[in-house]
C-alpha positions in Angstrom: 3.0 -103.1 19.7 1.0 -103.9 22.8 -0.9 -100.7 22.6 -2.0 -101.5 19.1 -3.1 -105.0 20.1 -5.1 -103.5 23.0 -6.8 -101.1 20.7 -7.8 -103.8 18.2 -9.2 -106.0 21.0 -11.2 -103.1 22.4 -13.6 -103.2 19.4 -13.1 -99.5 18.6 -10.4 -99.8 16.0 -12.6 -98.1 13.4 -12.9 -95.1 15.5 -9.1 -94.6 15.9 -8.7 -94.8 12.1 -11.6 -92.3 11.6 -10.1 -89.9 14.1 -6.7 -90.1 12.3 -8.4 -89.4 9.0 -10.3 -86.4 10.4 -7.1 -85.0 12.0 -5.2 -85.3 8.8 -8.0 -83.6 6.9 -7.9 -80.7 9.3 -4.1 -80.3 9.0 -3.8 -80.7 5.2 -7.0 -79.1 4.1 -7.6 -76.5 6.8 -4.1 -75.7 7.8 -4.6 -76.6 11.5 -1.6 -77.8 13.5 -1.7 -81.5 14.4 -1.2 -80.7 18.0 -4.6 -78.9 17.9 -6.4 -81.1 15.4 -5.5 -84.5 17.0 -6.9 -83.8 20.6 -10.1 -82.6 19.1 -10.5 -85.6 16.8 -9.7 -88.1 19.5 -11.5 -86.5 22.5 -14.0 -89.4 22.8 -11.6 -92.3 22.3 -10.0 -94.6 24.9 -6.4 -93.9 25.8 -5.3 -96.9 23.7 -7.2 -95.6 20.7 -5.8 -92.1 21.2 -2.3 -93.5 21.1 -3.0 -95.5 17.9 -4.7 -92.5 16.2 -1.7 -90.4 17.1 0.9 -92.9 15.9 -0.9 -93.2 12.5 -1.4 -89.4 12.1 2.2 -88.6 12.8 3.4 -91.4 10.7 1.3 -90.4 7.6 2.7 -86.9 7.8 6.2 -88.2 7.9 5.9 -90.1 4.6 3.0 -88.2 3.0 4.2 -88.0 -0.6 5.0 -91.7 -0.8 1.6 -92.6 0.5 -0.1 -90.1 -1.8 1.7 -91.8 -4.7 0.5 -95.2 -3.7 -3.1 -94.2 -3.1 -3.4 -91.8 -6.0 -2.4 -94.5 -8.5 -5.4 -96.6 -7.5 -8.0 -93.9 -7.8 -9.8 -93.4 -11.1 -10.2 -89.7 -10.2 -9.3 -87.6 -7.1 -11.7 -87.7 -4.1 -13.0 -84.1 -3.7 -15.5 -82.1 -1.7 -17.3 -84.2 1.0 -15.4 -87.3 -0.1 -12.0 -85.8 0.4 -11.8 -87.2 4.0 -11.8 -90.7 2.4 -8.6 -89.9 0.7 -7.0 -89.4 4.1 -8.7 -92.5 5.3 -6.9 -94.4 2.4 -3.6 -92.9 3.5 -4.4 -94.1 7.0 -4.9 -97.6 5.7 -1.9 -97.6 3.4 0.3 -96.4 6.3 -0.8 -99.3 8.5 -0.1 -101.8 5.7 3.3 -100.5 5.0 4.7 -99.0 8.2 3.0 -100.5 11.3 3.1 -103.8 13.1 -0.6 -104.4 12.7 -1.9 -107.5 11.0 -3.0 -106.8 7.4 -6.6 -108.1 7.9 -7.1 -106.0 11.0 -5.7 -102.9 9.3 -8.0 -103.3 6.3 -11.1 -104.3 8.3 -10.8 -101.5 10.8 -10.1 -98.9 8.1 -13.1 -100.0 6.0 -15.4 -99.8 9.0 -14.0 -96.3 9.7 -15.7 -95.1 6.5 -19.0 -95.8 8.2 -17.8 -93.9 11.3 -17.1 -91.0 9.0 -20.6 -91.1 7.6 -19.5 -92.6 4.3 -21.1 -96.1 4.6 -21.8 -96.3 0.8 -18.0 -96.0 0.1 -16.8 -98.9 2.3 -16.5 -101.0 -0.9 -14.2 -98.3 -2.4 -11.9 -98.3 0.7 -11.9 -102.1 0.8 -11.1 -102.5 -2.9 -8.2 -100.1 -2.9 -6.6 -101.3 0.3 -6.8 -104.9 -0.9 -5.3 -104.0 -4.2 -2.5 -102.2 -2.5 -2.0 -105.2 -0.3 -1.8 -107.6 -3.3 0.8 -105.4 -5.1 2.8 -104.5 -2.0 6.3 -105.9 -1.4 6.6 -108.7 1.1 6.6 -107.6 4.8 9.8 -107.9 6.8 10.1 -109.7 10.2 8.4 -106.8 11.9 5.5 -106.8 9.5 6.6 -103.6 7.7 7.0 -103.0 4.0 9.3 -100.8 2.0 7.6 -97.6 0.8 8.3 -96.3 -2.7 11.2 -93.9 -2.9 10.5 -90.2 -2.9 13.0 -88.0 -4.8 12.8 -85.3 -2.0 12.7 -87.8 0.9 9.1 -86.9 1.7 9.7 -83.1 2.0 8.2 -80.2 0.0 10.4 -78.9 -2.8 11.1 -75.5 -1.1 12.2 -77.1 2.1 14.2 -79.8 0.3 16.0 -77.1 -1.7 16.6 -74.9 1.4 18.2 -77.7 3.4 20.4 -78.7 0.4 21.5 -75.0 0.0 22.1 -74.3 3.7 23.7 -77.7 4.6 25.0 -79.4 1.5 27.3 -81.8 3.4 24.6 -82.8 5.9 21.4 -82.5 3.8 20.8 -86.2 3.4 21.2 -86.9 7.1 18.9 -84.0 8.0 16.2 -85.2 5.7 16.5 -88.7 7.1 16.3 -87.4 10.7 13.3 -85.3 9.9 11.4 -88.5 9.0 12.5 -90.4 12.1 10.8 -90.9 15.5 12.3 -88.5 18.1 13.7 -89.7 21.4 12.1 -88.6 24.7 14.3 -86.3 26.7 13.8 -85.2 30.3 15.1 -82.2 32.3 15.8 -83.0 35.9 14.7 -80.3 38.4 17.9 -79.9 40.4 15.9 -78.3 43.3 14.5 -81.8 44.0 17.4 -84.2 43.1 20.6 -84.4 41.2 20.5 -86.0 37.8 22.3 -89.1 39.1 19.7 -89.5 41.8 16.9 -89.2 39.4 18.5 -91.7 37.1 18.4 -94.2 40.0 14.7 -93.4 40.5 14.1 -94.2 36.9 16.0 -97.4 37.2 14.0 -98.4 40.2 10.9 -97.7 38.2 12.1 -100.0 35.4 12.7 -97.1 33.0 16.0 -97.3 31.1 17.7 -94.0 30.6 21.1 -92.3 30.1 22.5 -88.9 30.8 23.7 -86.4 28.2 27.3 -85.4 28.1 26.8 -81.7 27.5 23.4 -80.6 28.8 23.9 -81.0 32.6 20.3 -81.7 33.5 19.3 -83.8 30.5 18.3 -87.5 30.5 17.3 -89.5 27.4 14.9 -92.4 27.8 15.7 -95.5 25.8 12.0 -95.7 25.0 9.3 -93.0 25.4 6.9 -93.6 28.2 3.8 -91.8 29.5 4.7 -88.9 31.9 2.4 -90.4 34.5 5.0 -93.2 35.0 7.9 -90.8 35.6 8.9 -90.5 39.3 7.7 -87.2 40.8 6.5 -85.8 37.5 3.3 -84.4 38.9 5.3 -82.6 41.6 7.7 -81.0 39.1 10.7 -83.3 39.7 11.3 -83.7 36.0 9.9 -82.1 32.8 9.9 -83.2 29.1 12.3 -81.0 27.2 14.8 -81.8 24.4 18.4 -81.6 25.3 19.2 -79.0 22.6 16.6 -76.6 24.1 18.0 -77.2 27.6 21.3 -75.7 26.6 19.7 -72.2 26.8 20.1 -72.2 30.5 23.8 -72.7 30.1 24.4 -70.3 27.3 22.5 -67.4 28.9 25.4 -67.1 31.4 23.1 -65.9 34.2 23.5 -65.6 38.0 21.0 -65.0 40.8 21.7 -61.2 40.9 20.7 -60.6 37.3 17.5 -59.0 36.2 16.3 -61.5 33.6 13.7 -61.3 30.7 12.5 -64.4 28.9 10.9 -63.4 25.5 8.4 -65.5 23.6 8.5 -67.7 26.7 5.5 -70.0 26.2 5.1 -72.9 27.0 7.8 -72.1 29.6 10.4 -74.9 29.5 13.4 -72.6 29.4 11.8 -70.2 32.0 11.3 -73.1 34.4 14.8 -74.4 33.8 16.3 -71.0 34.8 14.1 -70.8 37.9 15.0 -74.4 38.9 18.7 -73.5 38.7 18.8 -70.1 40.3 17.1 -68.4 43.3 16.9 -65.0 41.6 17.0 -61.9 43.8 14.6 -60.1 41.4 11.6 -61.8 39.8 12.2 -63.2 36.4 9.9 -61.6 33.8 8.5 -63.5 30.9 6.5 -62.4 27.9 4.4 -64.0 25.1 1.7 -62.7 22.9 -0.5 -65.9 23.0 -2.8 -66.1 26.0 -3.6 -69.8 25.5 0.1 -70.7 25.4 0.7 -68.6 28.5 -1.9 -70.8 30.3 0.6 -73.6 29.8 3.3 -71.4 31.4 1.1 -70.9 34.4 0.3 -74.6 34.6 4.0 -75.5 34.4 5.0 -72.9 37.0 2.3 -74.2 39.4 3.3 -77.8 38.9 6.9 -76.9 39.8 6.0 -74.6 42.6 7.8 -71.6 41.0 6.8 -68.1 40.1 7.6 -65.3 37.6 6.1 -62.0 36.4 4.2 -62.9 33.2 3.2 -60.4 30.5 0.7 -61.1 27.8 1.8 -58.6 25.1 3.6 -58.0 21.9 7.2 -58.2 22.8 8.1 -55.5 20.2 5.6 -53.1 21.7 7.8 -52.4 24.7 5.9 -49.3 25.8 2.9 -51.5 26.6 4.7 -53.7 29.2 8.2 -52.6 30.0 8.7 -50.7 33.3 11.8 -48.8 32.1 14.3 -50.8 34.2 16.9 -52.4 31.9 17.8 -56.1 32.1 21.1 -57.8 32.7 20.1 -60.8 30.6 17.5 -61.3 27.9 16.6 -64.7 26.4 15.0 -64.3 23.0 13.5 -67.7 21.9 12.5 -66.1 18.6 9.5 -67.1 16.6 10.8 -69.2 13.8 10.0 -71.9 11.1 10.6 -74.7 13.6 12.5 -76.6 10.9 14.7 -78.1 13.5 11.9 -80.0 15.2 10.2 -81.5 12.2 10.7 -85.0 13.6 8.5 -84.0 16.6 6.1 -82.0 14.5 6.0 -83.5 11.0 3.0 -81.3 10.0 5.5 -78.4 9.8 6.7 -79.8 6.5 3.2 -79.3 5.0 2.0 -76.2 6.9 5.1 -74.0 6.3 5.5 -72.2 3.0 8.7 -70.7 1.4 7.2 -67.1 1.8 6.9 -67.7 5.6 10.7 -67.6 6.0 11.0 -64.0 4.8 8.1 -62.9 7.1 9.6 -64.7 10.0 13.1 -63.3 9.4 11.6 -59.8 9.3 9.7 -60.4 12.6 12.9 -61.7 14.2 14.7 -58.6 13.1 12.0 -56.3 14.5 12.0 -58.1 17.8 15.8 -57.9 18.1 15.8 -54.2 17.4 13.0 -53.6 19.9 14.6 -55.5 22.7 18.1 -54.1 22.4 17.4 -50.8 24.2 16.0 -52.9 27.1 19.5 -54.4 27.8 21.9 -52.8 30.2 25.4 -51.8 29.0 27.5 -54.9 29.5 24.4 -57.0 29.4 23.9 -60.1 27.2 21.1 -61.3 24.9 20.9 -65.0 23.9 19.2 -65.4 20.6 17.7 -68.9 20.1 15.6 -70.6 17.4 14.6 -74.2 16.7 15.3 -73.5 13.0 18.1 -74.9 10.8 17.7 -72.2 8.1 20.5 -69.7 7.8 18.2 -66.8 7.0 16.7 -67.1 10.5 20.0 -67.8 12.2 23.5 -66.9 11.1 22.3 -64.4 8.5 20.0 -62.8 11.0 22.7 -62.3 13.6 25.3 -61.1 11.0 22.8 -58.5 9.7 22.0 -57.3 13.3 25.7 -56.9 14.1 26.3 -54.8 11.0 23.4 -52.5 11.8 24.0 -52.3 15.6 27.3 -50.7 16.4 26.9 -51.2 20.1 26.6 -55.0 19.8 29.3 -57.6 19.8 29.2 -61.4 19.4 30.4 -63.6 22.3 31.5 -67.0 21.1 29.2 -69.8 22.3 32.2 -72.0 23.2 35.8 -72.5 22.2 34.8 -74.1 18.9 31.8 -72.0 17.8 31.1 -68.3 17.5 27.5 -69.3 16.9 26.1 -72.8 17.4 23.9 -74.5 14.8 22.8 -77.9 16.0 21.2 -80.1 13.3 18.4 -82.7 13.9 20.0 -85.8 15.4 23.2 -84.1 16.6 23.7 -85.7 20.0 20.3 -87.3 19.6 18.8 -83.8 20.0 16.6 -81.4 17.9 17.9 -78.8 15.5 18.6 -75.6 17.4 20.6 -72.3 16.9 22.2 -70.1 19.6 24.1 -66.8 19.4 25.2 -64.6 22.3 25.2 -60.8 21.9 26.7 -58.3 24.3 25.9 -54.7 24.6 29.2 -52.7 24.6 29.6 -50.7 27.8 
C-alpha cells in the first residue's frame, strides 16, 4: 500500500501504467515471458514505479479472462493493430479499480494519462470513458477498496490447462486453480556454511522481519511478508538465497555425500546447485550443465555471491559426447525442462504462453534426456528426477514409462509414504513440484 502511495505522489503514475500495458502487450501478443518483458518496459522507472508496474502486470495475468470480459463488453469493436496496446491499458485500469488498494480517481487519472505516454494522446477520451463506465457499474468496494470480479467458469485458466488439472487431480483441482491465482509466499534458503537456520531466524527478527521455519525442508524459512532482498541480513554475501521450499527438497532427496561425483543437469539459475555446495564439501568438483548461456550467467553470479565453485558446461545435456569426460557419476540431479505448471502463482504468464501441444513435446524431451543420462550413472548410482510440473504426463507417467523401458532401473521410494512425490501448489505453502528417485541396478 505504501509503495503505491509513494508512486502516486512521485508524479510518474502514468509511466508505471504505460509500462505495465507495454509489458502485457509483449507477453500476450509477442509471446515474451513477463520476466523478460517487464524489466525492459520498466528500465527507466523509479523503484516505486517499477514495483507498481510489476504488481499490476502480474495481477492482470492472474485474472485475465475476467478483465477481458469487463473491458470487451464496453468496446464497440476490438482494438487492433497499433491500437492494441490500448486494450492492455484498459486491462491495467480495470485491474486497479477492481483489485488494488488505489483510490479510484488516481487509478483512472493515471491510466488516462498513460495513453499519452504510449503515444495515443487522441485516445485519452476513449480510455477515460470506458474506465468511468466500468466504475459506475462496478460493485461496491470492500473495506480494502477492492471489488469482486465477475466469475470465470475456468477460474481464469485456459481451457486445455483447466481440463488437464481436472483430469490429473480431480479431488484437488479447485484448490489448485485457486492457488494458481494467489500471491506466492517468499521463501529463503539459509546457507548453513554461515549460520544455522535458527541463528538466521534471530537475525531476521533483529531486523524486524517476521519469519518462520519449515517443518520438512531443513534450511527453509518463510517470510510472513515479502521484502526486498537488500533488506535480508547477509544476502549480498550469500548468507541466504530466495528459493521455494519445495525446490529445496532436492538437496535431501538426492541422497548425496561428500565422496560422490555429482552432476546437476539443466542447472540454471543454480539454486539447487548452490544448495548442494552449501551443504557438502565435495572431494570432487560438482559438475553442472545447461544449454542456455544467459541463464548460466546467473549460475556464475550466484556462485560468486556465495563464494563457491563448480565445473560448468554450456551444452545440450543429451549430446553427452560433446561434454562428458567418460567418468561415470554417483549421483545425477535432473531438474528436467517442463511446463512449469507448478509455479504458475509465481509466473502467471505461463497460463497464457503454454499450449496443450507443448506438453507432448516436453515429455518427449524429458524422455530423451533421461535415456541420454542413464549411461553416465555408475552401477548402484542414483538419479533424482525433478520437475516443477503438476501434470502426470511429465511426472508419474514419464517415470513409469522409463522403468518399463530400462531393465536396469529401479524406483527408490521418496519416503515411507510415497514412491514418487507430487507436491501441489500450496502444499505446505510451497510450489507444485515432483520428485522420483531412480537407482541403477549393480
